[in-house]
BAVEXBA-500142 format. One line per 2 residues: for each residue x, y, z of N, C-alpha, C. Coordinates in steps of 0.001 Angstrom, whole numbers, plus 500000, padded with zeros to 6 digits. Atoms other than C-alpha are relative to their C-alpha. Example, Ala and Ser with C-alpha at 12.3 -4.5 7.8 and 13.67 -1.06 7.14 Angstrom:
BEGIN
500890 498810 500000 512300 495500 507800 500900 501200 500000  499180 498810 499940 513670 498940 507140 499230 501090 500730
This chain:
BEGIN
500066 501374 499493 439699 781911 499876 501033 499805 501108  499060 500323 498925 441229 780902 503203 500640 498661 499652
499361 501236 500464 443829 778279 502179 500118 498956 501106  499805 501086 499038 444238 774893 503837 501333 500159 500713
498669 499880 499404 447919 775543 504402 500874 500871 499107  498990 499259 500747 450725 777867 503369 501163 500295 500939
498828 499781 499155 454267 778515 504596 500048 501410 500571  499765 498695 499381 455308 781365 506858 501467 500348 499784
498640 499610 500367 458389 783008 505352 500202 501483 500262  499737 498610 499662 460103 786249 506245 501351 500483 499524
498775 499323 500427 463136 788474 505947 501229 499111 500177  498813 500827 499753 465582 785981 507449 500174 498947 498909
499925 500965 501098 464737 783343 504836 500509 500682 498733  499592 499237 501184 465119 785955 502096 501499 500300 500041
498588 499612 499884 468506 787112 503387 500938 498810 499821  499121 501168 500116 469944 783606 503626 500033 499471 498565
500019 500418 501404 468837 782687 500113 500824 500967 499151  499205 498996 500721 470333 785940 498797 501489 499780 500253
498598 500291 499680 473580 785057 500590 500530 498866 499124  499597 501093 500894 473705 781794 498608 500231 500513 498583
499881 499468 501359 473167 783681 495369 501236 500883 499849  498845 499100 500061 475826 786275 496159 501316 499243 500022
498756 500761 499864 478416 783635 497017 500114 498863 498992  500047 501055 501022 477430 781247 494180 499917 498583 500565
500171 501331 499412 476918 778352 496623 498515 499625 499921  501428 500255 500231 473601 777240 495148 499677 498517 499809
500249 501411 500287 474046 773506 494549 500111 499156 501269  500058 500958 498891 474660 770508 496822 501212 500050 500923
498951 499758 499016 477627 771913 498741 499822 501408 500550  500095 498676 499409 477816 774852 501108 499786 499939 501498
500026 499947 498539 477813 775969 504715 498627 499721 500586  501340 500156 499429 474051 775892 505145 499577 498535 500075
500323 501422 499949 473820 772180 504363 500491 499367 501291  499438 500556 498764 476128 771217 507195 499286 500548 501221
500665 499374 498854 474502 773687 509566 498589 499448 500196  501373 500485 499894 470981 772523 508781 499958 498555 500477
499971 501408 499591 471818 768832 509103 500337 499860 501483  499562 500123 498605 473612 769279 512411 498956 500554 500965
500937 499358 499073 471086 771630 513988 498654 499293 500042  501277 500712 499981 467996 769705 512903 500139 498681 500753
499765 501244 499264 469481 766438 514179 500041 500268 501500  499906 499651 498576 470327 768090 517493 498625 500337 500569
501336 499619 499528 466833 769566 517783 499134 498766 500261  500841 501198 499886 465251 766143 517291 500587 498941 500927
499392 500979 499108 467639 764336 519616 500754 498904 499280  499216 500969 500757 469583 762536 516893 501450 500437 499888
498570 499687 500131 473342 762342 516324 500357 500448 498586  499622 499732 501384 473448 762448 512526 498765 500355 499174
501041 499618 500942 471294 764233 509965 500544 499934 498586  499606 500109 501401 471480 763428 506263 498873 500593 499166
501040 499315 500770 469558 765838 504039 499735 499274 498686  500405 500634 501255 467653 764600 500990 499109 500965 499210
500801 499163 500890 465475 765921 498190 498523 500048 500369  501415 500038 499623 462116 764995 499763 499800 499013 501138
500337 501006 499003 460383 763007 502460 499952 498611 499395  500058 501291 500690 459843 760240 499917 501390 499406 499846
498644 500516 500174 463543 759948 499135 500672 499738 501343  499489 500299 498658 464319 760100 502854 499596 498591 500414
500478 501346 499675 462183 756992 503370 500727 498948 499170  499308 500958 500869 463728 755232 500374 501452 499830 500425
498600 500052 499585 467240 756120 501522 500165 499202 501286  499929 500741 498739 466576 754778 505018 499844 498503 499757
500237 501415 500296 465191 751490 503702 501184 499388 499258  498870 500505 500778 468021 751096 501182 501253 499865 500857
498820 500039 499124 470655 751853 503828 499964 498803 500939  500166 501181 499148 469262 748989 505902 500031 498704 499204
499912 501188 500838 469523 746617 502953 498681 499303 499760  501315 500602 500213 465787 746012 502706 499729 499909 498505
500169 500205 501434 464905 744525 499334 499035 498887 499675  500918 501050 500442 463130 741786 497377 499930 498839 500993
500218 501085 499044 461626 739070 499561 499706 500472 501405  500258 499436 498669 461377 741375 502584 498618 500644 500047
501266 499318 499765 458154 742716 504065 500203 501132 500998  499955 498849 499099 457624 746059 505792 498571 500337 500411
501323 499646 499499 454622 746777 508007 499815 501508 499943  500323 498575 500041 453012 750146 507292 498505 500174 500255
501438 499755 499890 449663 751724 508129 499396 500163 498612  500671 499784 501286 447212 751541 505252 499550 501445 499861
500408 498595 500027 446044 755028 506221 501236 500868 500145  498803 499170 500034 448995 757161 505199 500082 500651 498629
499718 499419 501315 450306 759289 502368 500737 498946 499161  499508 501064 500871 451314 757178 499360 501512 499814 500050
498537 500094 499995 455040 757949 499721 500504 498923 500948  499584 501023 499039 455258 755628 502735 500053 498638 499329
500063 501291 500691 454209 752656 500630 500926 499963 498790  499175 499974 501210 455990 753738 497461 501473 499754 500321
498587 500148 499641 459354 753928 499227 500362 498535 500222  499777 501436 499796 459020 750276 500256 500078 499295 498648
500033 500622 501329 458152 749300 496683 501249 500331 499187  498784 499628 500730 461144 751220 495294 501156 499048 500312
498938 500923 499587 463359 748779 497216 499748 498576 499515  500360 501352 500408 461589 745773 495721 499400 499189 501123
500610 500675 498856 460182 744911 499147 498478 500112 499912  501462 500055 500017 456513 744302 499954 499419 500737 501192
500699 499366 498880 454452 746735 502044 498830 499131 500447  501134 500728 499424 452015 744982 504365 499111 501028 500678
500893 498948 499531 449009 747189 505040 499293 499577 501290  500601 500243 498687 447802 747382 508656 498965 501088 500271
501067 499046 499703 444573 749037 509819 500455 501020 501048  499711 498916 499054 444511 752174 511983 499243 499789 501300
500802 499964 498773 443432 752647 515567 499171 501284 499964  500986 498955 500284 440423 754973 515847 500222 501353 500656
499877 498730 499281 441621 757689 518228 501024 500939 499379  498941 499149 500559 444895 758970 516789 500189 499793 498501
499900 500373 501416 444548 757372 513310 501350 499366 499673  498707 500632 500221 447992 755799 513769 499839 498489 499838
500015 501439 500247 448897 752178 513024 499460 499243 501212  500586 500832 498947 446924 749610 515029 501030 498943 500391
498921 500894 499585 449628 747824 516994 499499 498602 500317  500564 501333 499767 447321 744962 517976 499893 499233 498686
500085 500646 501312 446736 744238 514293 501395 499656 499467  498626 500286 500421 450459 744492 513573 500531 498763 500711
499556 501155 499216 451182 742026 516371 499312 498728 499523  500746 501156 500489 448467 739704 515091 500593 499474 498698
499387 500431 501260 450047 739653 511636 501321 499285 500257  498696 500599 499710 453489 738901 513038 499843 498614 500615
500236 501307 499369 452174 736070 515211 499492 498975 498986  500555 500894 501018 450213 734589 512313 501088 499498 499065
498937 500387 500924 453206 734608 509988 501053 499139 500689  499034 500797 499243 455515 733263 512685 499490 498577 500177
500610 501320 499796 453131 730389 513393 500035 499174 498719  499988 500684 501294 453024 729552 509684 501412 499742 499485
498625 500127 500460 456806 729705 509407 500297 500838 498778  499860 499145 501178 456493 732489 506844 500311 501451 500367
499723 498637 499549 457723 735511 508784 501131 500611 499173  499041 499323 500869 459465 737814 506298 500137 501486 500326
499999 498578 499657 458963 741161 508049 501377 500408 500503  498687 499503 499608 462239 743077 508305 499917 501361 500683
500111 498660 499411 460929 746479 509383 498536 500358 500213  501306 499379 499809 457948 748380 510704 500191 501501 499838
499853 498596 500369 457358 751910 509464 498800 500779 500549  501107 499230 499427 455090 753830 511862 499995 501431 499473
500176 498623 500468 453711 757162 510635 499297 500787 501096  500608 499148 498968 452998 759899 513197 498969 500897 499312
501007 499382 500859 449739 760907 511537 499560 501376 500479  500489 498634 499794 448907 764597 511310 500627 500689 501205
499283 499352 498905 451390 765396 514074 499799 499377 501356  500180 500687 498713 450204 762995 516790 500892 498763 500045
499070 501128 499937 452869 760495 517926 499309 498641 500066  500356 501399 499800 452476 756755 517623 500370 499621 501436
499673 500515 498666 452470 754901 520961 501255 499134 499867  498734 500628 500370 456151 754003 520699 500456 498877 500927
499516 501054 499092 456780 751874 523819 499524 498615 499577  500425 501329 500456 454574 748944 522758 500504 499664 498603
499466 500274 501331 455751 749341 519169 501444 499513 500080  498603 500419 499847 459392 749087 520237 500098 498617 500628
500033 501343 499405 458537 746046 522366 499720 498947 498929  500323 500925 501090 456983 744354 519327 501204 499824 499080
498839 500054 500888 459983 745234 517170 501125 499178 500618  498949 500748 499306 462376 743846 519774 499675 498510 500048
500410 501404 499887 460398 740647 520218 500198 499249 498694  499923 500672 501297 460386 739872 516492 501256 500381 499206
498722 499612 500618 463823 741363 515725 499793 500725 498668  500231 499194 501195 462502 743893 513221 500431 501443 500265
499468 498644 499902 463856 747359 512548 498877 501028 499944  500978 498914 499984 461912 750551 513267 500534 501172 499179
499716 498790 500781 461927 753379 510714 498809 500922 500178  501114 499081 499754 459827 756381 511726 499765 500923 498809
500407 498974 500954 457930 758432 509181 499454 501168 500817  500360 498822 499203 457882 761771 511003 499803 501226 499113
500169 498901 500956 457138 763864 507910 499028 501054 500494  501056 499098 499542 454088 765373 509605 500174 500398 501461
499888 499916 498543 455499 765499 513115 501258 500708 500480  498843 499229 499536 458323 768043 513381 499744 500480 501429
500109 499503 498632 458804 768616 517104 498968 499307 500860  500954 500765 499190 456049 766236 518215 500768 499125 500988
499289 500726 498945 456926 764363 521405 499188 498828 500537  500556 501167 499317 456273 760951 522899 500715 499862 501340
499444 500062 498641 456806 760969 526670 501253 500871 500125  498919 499031 499874 459079 763993 526333 501138 499836 499021
498944 500244 500984 461203 762563 523525 499442 500253 498606  500511 499576 501300 460909 763909 519992 499863 498846 499006
500223 500972 501060 459492 761861 517164 501144 500061 498994  498885 500093 500932 462098 760674 514709 501288 499563 500652
498773 500362 499272 464596 759743 517426 499919 498615 500631  500189 501305 499361 463283 756283 518385 500542 498842 499173
499665 501128 500855 464068 754092 515396 501433 500011 499513  498691 500012 500659 467128 753095 513404 500154 501247 499139
500064 498751 500756 466106 756000 511179 498708 500736 500333  501185 499157 499994 463698 758903 511505 500002 500796 498708
500074 499370 501319 462485 760398 508221 499054 501192 500026  500748 498742 499967 461226 763941 507667 499828 500562 498594
500256 499243 501228 459743 766042 504876 500004 501486 500323  500026 498541 499858 460229 769782 504403 499241 500643 498842
500871 499447 501038 457572 770281 501744 499380 501303 500507  500455 498646 499667 455962 773728 501664 498905 500047 501051
501080 499966 499009 453037 772720 503879 500407 499457 501372  499561 500570 498731 455152 771245 506676 500304 501099 501025
499817 499031 498912 455874 772911 510041 501226 500870 499757  498933 499183 500593 459238 774018 508699 500229 499493 498586
499916 500357 501413 459961 774043 504990 501314 500439 499365  498920 499590 500899 462747 774114 502446 499471 500048 498566
500662 500052 501302 460261 774217 499557 499702 498563 499639  499963 501458 500067 461005 770607 498747 501213 499582 500819
498842 500448 499232 463404 768504 500785 499609 499008 501068  500230 500973 498943 463787 765861 503445 501259 499787 500814
498867 500287 499122 466073 764480 506128 499808 498615 500604  500010 501209 499187 466972 761142 507669 500898 500240 501203
499229 499910 498763 468191 761002 511259 500344 498602 500478  499604 501265 499398 470115 758190 512914 501027 500265 501085
498963 499936 498966 472284 757589 515956 501151 499043 499703  499019 501026 500354 474303 754850 514226 500980 500569 498969
499038 499404 500941 477526 756138 512600 500160 499194 498714  499869 500826 501207 477676 753184 510187 498831 500232 499046
501165 499722 500838 474135 753773 508960 500077 501404 499410  499860 498626 500492 474840 757500 508671 500972 500051 498828
499003 500018 501073 477924 756833 506550 499433 499361 498738  500573 500672 501167 476056 754424 504294 498960 500882 499317
501027 499124 500571 473152 756832 503842 500633 501162 499239  499328 498887 500676 475517 759684 502959 500582 499561 498654
499414 500485 501253 477256 757573 500331 498916 499689 498968  501053 500382 500935 474067 756193 498797 499280 501209 499410
500752 498835 500511 472406 759610 498502 500813 500809 498992  499100 499251 500887 475436 760929 496561 500614 499071 498956
499602 500883 501095 475603 758258 493828 501046 498970 500402  499071 501011 499479 477749 756008 496056 501407 500167 499434
498630 499728 500447 480994 757687 495029 501011 499329 500923  498903 500549 499211 484151 755929 496158 500732 501126 500722
499211 499012 499259 486152 757758 498815 501458 499999 499542  498604 500153 500404 489375 756619 497124 500296 500547 498604
499737 499598 501378 488949 757490 493450 498778 500696 499421  501086 499223 500591 486846 760073 491621 499306 499212 498883
500845 500640 501005 483996 758747 489461 500066 498474 500044  500115 501435 499762 484331 755254 490892 498859 499808 500993
501211 500163 499194 481043 754036 492349 499969 498600 500609  499905 501252 499253 480822 751319 494982 498665 499290 500168
501328 500594 499874 477068 750652 494892 499050 500733 499063  501026 499344 500804 473873 751545 493069 499414 501135 500832
500401 498862 499180 473463 755008 494548 498916 500835 499353  501073 499111 500449 470963 757824 494131 500494 501447 500032
499743 498564 499901 471079 761542 493476 498886 500614 500839  500996 499500 499052 469142 762625 496572 500556 501194 500772
499310 498915 499317 471190 765735 497352 499129 501251 500111  500626 498693 499779 469538 768785 498891 500965 501086 499546
499139 498888 500391 470833 772135 497646 500273 500925 501186  499666 499010 498981 472517 774806 499726 498910 501067 500105
501117 499049 499998 469667 777140 498708 498866 499504 500891  501067 500570 499178 467123 774798 500266 500403 499978 501472
499527 500067 498617 469236 774314 503370 500022 501375 500648  500031 498633 499462 469506 778088 503770 498611 500337 500527
501371 499840 499516 465723 778217 504019 499795 499213 501286  500168 500857 498832 465869 775339 506482 500627 500566 501257
499324 499399 498841 468358 777084 508769 499160 501135 500573  500837 498884 499546 466155 780174 508916 498706 499499 500630
501257 500548 499486 463010 778111 509453 500190 499301 501350  499767 500755 498768 464550 775971 512177 500059 500909 501223
499969 499049 498886 465117 779048 514329 498597 500324 500502  501380 499634 499681 461340 779511 514306 499126 498798 500345
500828 501198 499904 460228 775918 514790 499145 499970 501265  500795 500010 498766 459138 776291 518411 498844 500998 499924
501066 499013 500204 457174 779416 517511 498918 499442 499079  500962 500598 500920 455543 777552 514623 499126 498966 500713
500758 501017 499260 454542 774698 516917 499030 500655 500977  500902 499269 499100 453102 777132 519448 498793 500540 499241
501105 499502 500820 451018 778681 516667 499032 498872 499648  500849 501145 500329 449738 775254 515651 499158 499577 501205
500725 500441 498806 448786 774355 519201 498947 501038 500421  501003 498962 499727 447042 777708 519727 498837 499904 499015
501034 500185 501017 445175 777155 516478 499032 498895 500409  500843 501123 499593 443910 773808 517751 499070 500385 501147
500827 499570 498866 442673 775377 520985 498891 500941 499553  501008 499063 500500 440870 778140 519092 498878 499258 499274
501027 500806 500663 439082 775633 516880 499141 499257 501027  500705 500835 499024 438187 773464 519854 498973 500792 500807
500913 499174 499203 436537 776341 521743 498586 500003 499430  501308 499893 500648 433712 776571 519215 499481 498646 499534
500434 501231 500657 433644 773130 517603 499714 498847 500953  500080 501156 499104 433768 770892 520689 498578 499582 500345
501374 500317 499598 430030 771076 521375 499082 499709 498819  500825 500280 501178 428838 770381 517824 499827 498489 499848
500232 501446 500160 427219 766914 517627 500381 499535 498593  499650 500567 501296 428613 764749 514851 501304 500503 499422
498694 499515 500453 431941 766552 514564 501051 499529 501001  498989 500551 499099 434846 764609 516021 501325 500703 499788
498789 499183 500072 437926 766668 516815 501240 499170 500307  498764 500718 499675 441581 765601 517031 500274 500001 501491
499720 500151 498573 442847 764424 520389 501495 500155 500262  498604 500051 499566 446062 764533 522367 500073 499045 501177
499853 500990 498939 446929 761451 524398 500853 500570 501138  499233 499465 498860 448374 762061 527913 501511 499911 499819
498562 500192 500199 451772 760776 526793 500541 500732 498773  499617 499403 501283 451844 762865 523607 500013 501514 500048
500075 498572 500317 452574 766379 522467 499710 500104 498513  500468 499908 501376 450559 766826 519298 500385 501365 499426
499639 498718 500622 451856 769473 516887 498959 500454 498974  501132 499598 500847 448617 769549 514851 500459 500519 498641
499578 499607 501349 450308 769648 511470 498783 500385 499159  501287 499669 500607 446781 769537 510076 498913 499831 501056
501129 500138 499084 443603 770126 512040 498913 499210 499273  500921 500896 500682 441601 767134 510862 498818 499629 500871
501221 500359 499275 438009 766444 511893 499279 498891 499251  500852 501011 500604 435625 763555 511273 498565 500490 499998
501397 499589 500148 432142 764314 509993 499126 498753 500109  500856 501158 499756 429696 761790 511460 498544 500327 499661
501393 499835 500443 426000 761260 510652 499244 501040 500815  500735 499083 499120 424826 763302 513627 500147 501458 499596
499822 498608 500431 426137 766467 511965 498868 500446 499077  501078 499652 500927 423349 766299 509397 500471 500305 498598
499378 499804 501308 425753 766818 506482 501053 498923 499802  498879 500888 500270 428133 764435 504780 501290 500810 499971
498699 499323 500102 431835 765231 504660 500073 500839 498726  499908 499293 501276 431610 766176 500989 499047 501188 499935
500951 498881 499963 428522 768334 501525 500550 501161 500823  499411 498953 499165 430285 770219 504304 501123 500715 499260
498905 499392 500754 433323 770796 502095 499471 500971 498941  500590 499128 501022 431131 772252 499335 499441 501274 500628
500587 498840 499325 429279 774523 501754 501082 500955 500500  498908 499148 499516 432534 775791 503259 500699 500707 498840
499391 499369 501174 433998 776430 499814 499163 501186 499536  500890 498898 500383 430960 778571 499038 500162 501219 500905
499769 498909 499049 431893 780647 502099 501459 500467 499988  498614 499558 500131 435493 781126 500936 500978 499255 500888
499154 500796 499105 436985 778337 503060 500444 498745 499260  499456 501175 500678 439267 775757 501459 500181 498866 501007
499801 501179 499157 439402 772220 502882 500601 498894 499136  499515 501172 500718 440910 768858 501939 499449 498748 500669
500400 501287 499441 439634 765332 502356 501235 499244 500480  498909 500823 499478 441751 762782 504235 500585 499114 498884
499362 500936 500920 444143 760371 502498 499073 498822 499690  500655 501260 500358 442713 757377 500637 500922 498866 500441
499129 501079 499515 444010 754180 502318 500719 499279 498863  499180 500646 501018 446718 752285 500483 499332 498763 499414
500615 501230 500516 444678 749082 500184 498895 500286 498988  501012 499610 500984 442136 751019 498085 500603 500679 498772
499337 499309 501109 444714 752533 495731 500097 499089 498773  499963 500767 501249 444547 751418 492101 501374 499400 499741
498642 500467 500295 448322 751090 491862 500298 498663 500668  499707 501245 499293 448339 748265 494405 499090 498850 499585
500760 501081 500628 445804 746291 492382 500745 499454 498789  499158 500427 501112 448438 746000 489659 500871 498834 500472
499252 501190 499578 449974 742522 489874 501508 500215 499941  498563 499728 500109 453345 743992 488920 500535 500732 501226
499595 499278 498791 453390 746013 492161 499668 499133 501208  500217 500895 498868 453860 743840 495216 499478 500760 501212
500560 499457 498761 451717 744613 498255 499189 498890 500646  500664 501078 499270 450007 742570 500930 498929 500561 500919
501128 499617 499151 446650 742866 502688 499949 499078 501212  500194 500838 498813 445818 741593 506186 498630 500306 500584
501346 499834 499471 442138 741205 506973 499285 501194 499396  500784 498847 500439 439734 744113 506708 500546 501281 500629
499485 498706 499558 440309 747831 507284 498854 500959 500335  501186 499168 499719 437133 749249 508851 500329 501389 500528
499673 498695 499411 438814 752057 510794 500570 500930 498938  499382 499168 501038 440981 753338 507949 498970 500457 498974
501008 499638 500996 438049 753273 505542 499027 501036 500552  500942 499042 499406 435771 755115 507941 500618 501386 500125
499407 498674 499810 438194 757907 508781 500338 500653 498661  499751 499445 501328 439105 758298 505110 498724 500586 499403
501282 499537 500537 435430 758686 504194 499454 501209 500756  500582 498947 499165 434597 761033 507078 500921 501193 500228
499032 499003 499571 437775 763078 507453 500240 501142 499035  499570 498841 500786 438644 766563 506274 500895 500887 500853
499151 499017 499335 441277 769156 507113 499355 501360 499897  500354 498585 500018 440270 772636 508093 501269 500811 499743
498801 499181 500191 442625 775520 507219 500902 499969 501233  499080 500255 498887 445711 774887 509345 501358 500651 499809
498704 499410 500307 448473 777049 507914 500521 500927 501078  499354 499140 499008 450930 779088 509924 499620 501464 499845
500411 498610 500210 449542 782293 508436 498552 500261 500433  501404 499822 499642 445987 781703 509660 499877 500888 501240
500207 499074 498885 444623 784354 512038 498893 499498 500921  501058 500352 499055 442415 784063 515096 498626 500355 499430
501277 499602 500602 439677 785948 513246 499557 498996 498938  500350 500988 501022 439831 783471 510371 499527 498693 500635
500424 501213 499300 439609 780527 512769 498587 500178 500553  501334 499710 499484 436605 782168 514401 498947 499964 498908
500930 499989 501132 434951 782724 511027 499704 498574 499530  500166 501388 500452 435537 779106 509938 499152 499213 500995
500715 500742 498955 434306 777695 513249 498527 500381 500037  501393 499537 499947 431161 779811 513229 499215 499591 498756
500677 500486 501203 430367 778838 509640 499619 498529 500160  500314 501415 499758 430566 775160 510610 498849 499878 500994
501067 500022 498993 428392 775817 513658 498656 500364 499370  501234 499586 500676 425824 777583 511468 499474 498894 499094
500408 501049 500932 425781 774799 508875 499481 498757 500715  500413 501180 499235 425357 772148 511566 498701 500219 500761
501194 499684 499189 422416 773910 513210 498723 499423 499382
């Protein structure tokens, strides 16, 4: 079976992990933690990097460091991975679900603006932050988003979990907001197995995030805690993997972009199969190569997935939008809807990922593409 995704690990990762074991620096202190935080922040154009245990905890840490809590609202795309919404809920704040725009699948900024204007007119504006997600490695259109945030005095927190190295007008994703949040799960462009990172240019926010992620220990007295902190500490073992992976990040991105071109060569002329795009102002890193299966293909999305599985090709369906999730129908979990979500629902129903891992070969891409072409004939 050709897998949807898998990490690309080698001798350097092995050697650095062994170094941790030999020196006994395996927990949440060690040279690799500092090195990984500093080098990843520098790569992304940020001043401070604070490592965490996951992309989810990175988002929660960023929100908590900004003091977002009960009574506050945070705008998020409804079409996203659940962690984006969950992190808002962990703070006691309310996620407000916004529909997607149809080309990049990112948050629809016109709908976000409409919500803000509506609430402002009613005198009920409670939005404290907007949390754009760079979906599948394609950047959000940040200039108009930043204009909206400035106009309504709301904070920007980027979810760049899927967008390591992606660029908007030459500037890397994760470096635009008060915080940029990343995941290093095993299927990401670089991995630490599990793990995450928050980036910021604000020294005060960096200091607060560092304290909160380490149980909010006092700097003056041991075992005295100054706030309700969290244990979100990455281990030196994980950071060792990260240091080795970071050296390869540009190579990994090149592989992803070549993969996209190889798929496009064969798939671009198939009616009913919509391929991912790259806006003129964007550098897409194609974390996942996601396609939409439209009626003209002659097969439904699910039928295509079954047929490909029969040919030894693994696929995954797109995320289910947050407004359709059972958890947000629970009255105990605060969430807010705004109008209808036709775009998010359509892309969720039609979308699937083709194998997109860093270990995929040109021959495998050719085989997958030709199987789709055959099935669509």
